[in-house]
C-alpha positions as CSV (number, residue, x, y, z in Angstrom):
1,X,9.6,75.5,123.1
2,X,8.5,76.7,119.7
3,X,7.4,80.1,118.6
4,X,4.9,78.6,116.1
5,X,1.3,79.9,116.9
6,X,-2.2,79.1,115.9
7,X,-2.2,82.4,114.1
8,X,0.8,81.1,112.0
9,X,-1.2,78.0,111.2
10,X,-4.2,80.0,110.2
11,X,-2.1,82.1,107.8
12,X,-0.6,79.0,106.3
13,X,-4.1,77.4,105.8
14,X,-5.4,80.7,104.2
15,X,-2.4,80.8,101.8
16,X,-2.8,77.1,100.8
17,X,-6.5,77.4,100.4
18,X,-6.0,80.1,97.8
19,X,-3.0,78.4,96.1
20,X,-3.1,76.6,92.8
21,X,-0.8,73.8,94.2
22,X,-2.3,70.5,93.0
23,X,-0.4,68.7,95.8
24,X,-1.8,70.8,98.6
25,X,-3.9,68.7,101.0
26,X,-5.3,71.9,102.5
27,X,-6.5,73.1,99.1
28,X,-8.0,69.8,98.2
29,X,-9.8,69.4,101.5
30,X,-11.2,72.9,101.4
31,X,-12.4,72.4,97.8
32,X,-14.6,69.5,99.1
33,X,-16.6,71.9,101.2
34,X,-17.6,72.4,104.8
35,X,-19.2,69.0,105.2
36,X,-16.0,67.1,104.4
37,X,-13.9,69.5,106.5
38,X,-16.3,69.1,109.5
39,X,-16.2,65.3,109.1
40,X,-12.4,65.4,109.3
41,X,-12.6,67.6,112.3
42,X,-14.9,65.1,114.0
43,X,-12.6,62.2,113.2
44,X,-9.6,63.9,114.6
45,X,-11.6,64.8,117.8
46,X,-12.5,61.1,118.3
47,X,-8.9,60.0,117.6
48,X,-7.6,62.6,120.2
49,X,-10.1,61.4,122.8
50,X,-9.2,57.7,122.2
51,X,-5.5,58.5,122.6
52,X,-6.3,60.3,125.8
53,X,-8.3,57.4,127.2
54,X,-5.4,55.1,126.2
55,X,-3.1,57.4,128.1
56,X,-0.9,57.7,125.0
57,X,0.8,61.0,125.6
58,X,2.6,61.0,122.2
59,X,-0.7,60.0,120.5
60,X,-2.6,62.8,122.2
61,X,0.0,65.3,121.1
62,X,0.0,64.1,117.5
63,X,-3.8,63.8,117.3
64,X,-4.3,67.2,119.0
65,X,-2.1,68.7,116.3
66,X,-4.3,67.2,113.7
67,X,-7.4,68.4,115.6
68,X,-6.2,72.0,115.8
69,X,-5.3,71.9,112.1
70,X,-8.7,70.6,111.1
71,X,-10.4,73.1,113.4
72,X,-8.7,75.9,111.7
73,X,-9.7,74.5,108.3
74,X,-13.3,74.4,109.5
75,X,-13.0,78.0,110.7
76,X,-11.6,79.0,107.2
77,X,-14.4,77.3,105.3
78,X,-16.9,78.8,107.7
79,X,-15.4,82.3,107.3
80,X,-14.7,82.6,111.0
81,X,-11.4,84.2,112.0
82,X,-9.3,82.7,114.8
83,X,-9.4,86.1,116.5
84,X,-13.2,85.8,116.7
85,X,-12.8,82.5,118.6
86,X,-10.1,84.0,120.8
87,X,-12.3,87.0,121.6
88,X,-15.1,84.6,122.7
89,X,-12.7,82.8,124.9
90,X,-11.3,86.0,126.4
91,X,-14.8,87.2,127.2
92,X,-15.5,84.0,129.0
93,X,-12.5,84.1,131.3
94,X,-14.2,86.8,133.4
95,X,-16.9,84.4,134.5
96,X,-17.1,81.1,136.1
97,X,-17.9,78.2,133.7
98,X,-21.3,77.8,135.2
99,X,-22.1,81.6,134.8
100,X,-20.9,81.6,131.2
101,X,-23.0,78.5,130.4
102,X,-26.1,80.0,132.1
103,X,-25.7,83.1,129.9
104,X,-26.0,81.0,126.8
105,X,-29.1,79.1,127.8
106,X,-32.7,80.3,127.7
107,X,-34.4,80.3,131.1
């Protein structure tokens, strides 16, 4: 088991986004803007889903890692901290899924 956390990854993404390293994939991706970052997030979500349908355990793990990375990149370019997302999740754990969903819908 590793001690690596999503908070660690968020910090790495932030550091690379602000670096002047011409070889940084993160920096190059973020420089292309939110639309490109969101596109990559969507691609990784689809690839993760396909691996799951194919019952490819290794593929799911690999694609999920890519998905989490690209999600955190989208959060970075959207100026949303991981802690904000975690707070939303924590607030939802006190309700059933149906109660939480109902609280987000109008009438």
